[in-house]
N, C-alpha and C positions, 0 to 999 in steps of 0.2 A: 532928526529924533524923529522916529516914527510915530504916526498920526492916530486915534482910534478911527475907526472909521465912524462915518454919522450917517444917518438913516437915509439924506438924501446923496450923501458918497454914494452907497449903495444903490439906492434905488436905481441912481445916473450910469453906476457897471454894467447894473442888471439890464437895463435898456440899449447900452450901448453895444453890450454882449447881443442882446437878442436880434439886434438892428441887423448883427454885422452876421450871424447866425441864419437870418429869415431865410436869404434863397435856399441854402439850403436844404432846411426843413420845409421850405414849401416845394422845392426841390422831388426830395422824398414822398409826399405827402400824394403828391401829383401821381405820383405812378401808382397805376390803378392794377391792382391782381385779377388776374387772369388764370384760371385754371384748365389744365390744357392736357387731354388725354391721347397718348396714340392708338394702332391700330392693332398692334400685337406687341413680341419682346424687344428690346434694343436691336434693331438692325441699322446696318448702311446708311438704308435714306432718312432713318433720323435723325441723324448728322447734321441734318442740316439746321435740326431746331436746335442740337447742342449744342453747336459750334455758334448757332446765332445767341445762344445765352453765355454761351464761356466769352463772345467776346462784345457783350455787351449791349448788342444789336436790339433788344428786349428793350432795356432801361432808357437806352437811349431813345426809343420811340416813345418810350412813357410807360411801359407796361413792366409790372411785376409777375413771371412768368415761373409757375410749376408745372412743371411737367414730369408724368407717372405715364408706364407702358400699357398699352391694352390687352384684351383678350381676346381680340376678332373684332371687327368690324357692325356686327350687329349687337354687340353688348357696346360696344363704346358709344352705336347712336342713343340707345336707350339711355346709357347712365348722362349723356348731355338732354336729354326731350327730360329729364327730372330733376336735373341742377344741380347735378353731381359737381361737371364741367360746365365750365365757356365753351368750350371750343373743341371739336376732337376732330380724328383724321379719321377718317371713314370711307369704306367705298363708296361713292355719293349714286352708284345703281341701285343699290336698293332705298336708295330716299323715296322714293315712287309708293312700293310697298308699303313703310312706315309710315308716309306722310295720311297715306287713305286709310290705315289702320288704329292712325292716332292723331285727327282734327281738331284737337283741341293742345297738345303740345308739335305743331309740326316744327321740320328743322329744315335748312337750307344750304346750300353748296355753296361758299364765297368765293373758293379758289382752289380750280381742279389742277393737282402735282402733273397725275400720270395724263399726258393726250394720249395714249394705248394703252390698254388695259393689260396686266399681267396675268390677268387670272388663265390657267391652263389648267389639262389634265397634263400631271405627270409623272411618268414611268423609267424604267429600265428599256435599251431597246431590246435584250435580249426575250422582250415576253414578246415581239412580233407585232408591238401595236403599231403605226402608221400613220391611224386617218381613225376620225371617230365612230365607224361605226364598230372598229376592232374590239371599244370596248366592250361590246355586250356580249353577254357572258362570262363576263371577270369580276372579279372582287375588287371596290376601289373604297379606299379610307379617304373618313372623310371627320372634319372636325363641328357642332353641330351648332349653328350661329357664324360664325364665319364667312365671309363675303363670297369667295371663292363656291363653295359649296351650296348659298344661298341661291347664286345667281346660274348654277349648274344647268334646269330646266330648260331657261335660256337657250343656252349653249345644246343641250338635247334637242328642242324643237327643229332649231335653226339646222340641225342634221340627220333628222329622224329619226333621234334612235327610241328605241323601247324603252320604256323605265325599267317595265319588266323581268328583262333580262340584265339587267347592271343590279349587281347585288353591294349596297351603302353599308361599311362598316365604320358606325360611328364612335369614333376612340377619342381621347385627351389629344391635345395640341402636341405633347410631347413625343406621344407615342407614331403620329398619323403617317409622317415620313420615313420613320422608321420599320415601319411596316409592309414598306414597296422592299427596301433596302436586303431584311429580313425576309424578301418573297414571301409572307403571307397576306400579301395585296398585292395585286396585277398594277395597281396607279392609283396615286392619290390626287387630290383635289387641294390648288392650294396655289398664291402668287410663285411663277417660275424662279421668280428675283428669288424669292427664300426657300423655297424647297429642293432647285436645285444644286444650291451653294449648299445647304444642309447634307445633301444625299454625299456631297465630296467633300464635305466636314466629318463623314461618316466614313472617308476610303474611296466610298467610289470613283471612279477617274471620270471627270465631265464629260467627256466624249461618251459614253456609257451610258450614258440620260437621253432619256428622248423627249419632249412635251407637244402637246398639242393647244397652242395658244388662242383664245375665242376668238383677238378679232382677226385671226387667221383665216378662221374657219366660219365666216357670215354675221361675228357676232361684233361690227366696229362699238368698241363702247369706250367711253369715256372710263377715268376709273378714279384712285384715291384722291383726295381731297380736303380740303377745313371745312367742317360744317359745323355751324351751329340752330342755338333755338331764333326763329323767326323773329319772334316777340322778345329775344336777348338781342338781337343785330337792333330791330329798330329804336331801342333803348339806352345802346352803347355803341353808333357808329364810329366813335374814334378810337375805340379799344379795338372793334375789328379790326379796322384799316390798318392800327396801327401794326399789329399782328401780322398781317397780310404783310405791309412791308417790310418787317424784320424777317419774316421768312424768307422774301427771294434776295435778299442780302445773306443769308442764312445760303441759299441754296447758291449761289453764285462765290461765295466761299470755300464754299462745299467740292462745287467743282476745280474752285481755281486750286486749291490743297487739298485732298483725296486724304493725305497722310495726318495733318493736321485734324482732319473732320474725324477720320476713325479715333486717333489717340483722345477726340473729345468723346467720346461715343462711349472709350473704355473708360472711362472718369466715373462712369455711371453705372456699368458693367464690365468687371472685371475678369469673366471668366471669357470675351467673345477674342473672336481669333484674328486679328487687326488684317493680316493678308487674303483671311477667306471673305472681310466682310469689303474691303477694295475691290475686290475679284468681283464681289453681289454689287456693288455700285456701279462698275461698270456694264456690267450687266441687264442690270436696270436703266443706265443711259440709253445703253445699244433697243432694249426691246421697249419700252415706255416712256419714260423720261427724253430724250432728245430726238424727238421727230421732227421729220423737215417742218412742220407746220411749226412747231414750239424753237427752231433753231430760225425761222423767219420772221417770225411775230411775235413770238416773249411764250413764255408761260402762262397758264392758262386764258388762251386766247381762243373760245368754244364759237365751233358755227351751229348755229341755231337746228340748221335743216337735217345734219347727221346726229345732235341729241335730241333731237326728237323724232328720227327714226328708231335711234337707238334704244330710246325708254317708250315706244312702241314695242316692242318687241321685250321686255323687260314687262309691260302691263299685262300685254297679251301671256307670256310665260307664266305669271301671277294670277291671272283669271281676274284682274281688278275691269271694271267696266268703263274706266275712263282712258283717255288719252288727252292728259293737261298740256299748254304749255310750257316752255322749259321755264318759265316764272314757276312752276309751280316746286321746283326744286334747284336753282340755279339762280344765280342773281352778280350780275357784276359788278357791281355799284361802289363796291366795297375797294375796287383795285385800281394800282397808279397805274397810269401813261407807260408810263417805262416796265417794262417785264422780263425786256431780256434777259437772259443768263448767262449767256456764252456772246 
């Protein structure tokens, strides 16, 4: 015979259910929300984070991550500084200028992904451009706020270019590379890993595309990495460390299984060409990510002398009257000891 529930049985059952559910509830509640903004539209390099999300690396690290596309490094940094996002992926060379101009909302890089900057001037070889001086007298398509455009004065200064002899055509990101393919511009500025593969996707044979990578022409820059507000990092050290740890796991997974990584990316942007993105990733590995330093010592292994020398170039190009130490724009305090990714 069924018995009507008593107040005591209801309370006992509810308490027991609460005890049983508590571990899962606590685990879910413990996951801190982190809003993350990329530097650009979805591309192969971003698959380290999409794969980390899909395989549960963020959740296992105790964070719940929202990943959004970006609209240029400058735009991403502005949004992180404003508190719209907690962490951004951006060209860390721009931090010196940003921090100098925004002393009350300073950012710091906590992880450098690219050991060599893929910033470059990209062109069709038929243009006859083979060296920096050949850019004089040319039209170059650029997108305002994009990292390579903002850093171009450093490249120009290092190679003694007369900027008055170069016509910069300000266009949208969607038109920038197309301008070169259509021969409406002689060259463009961007990450060569982005632009070169965009041109391939537009039907240009890769062998017809040339570039002048900043790092090969007197500007030994580090490049893109994770940036946060300094005060956010101080208040949330566990979240920053967890995000970096999951990022490193994502990088290892991306390098071990690029096909799965691109499939993860395609779940966010159905229009990407997975074959193109795999080729893009191979180029990134070649020119920016898997340098001898990273292979030997791990990702985000930063040499202070090199960092401060390139920061001095940035300061000079932007006419910033300071020569700050590395700690002004970069810290390694949130990095794990093991940062090997291959």
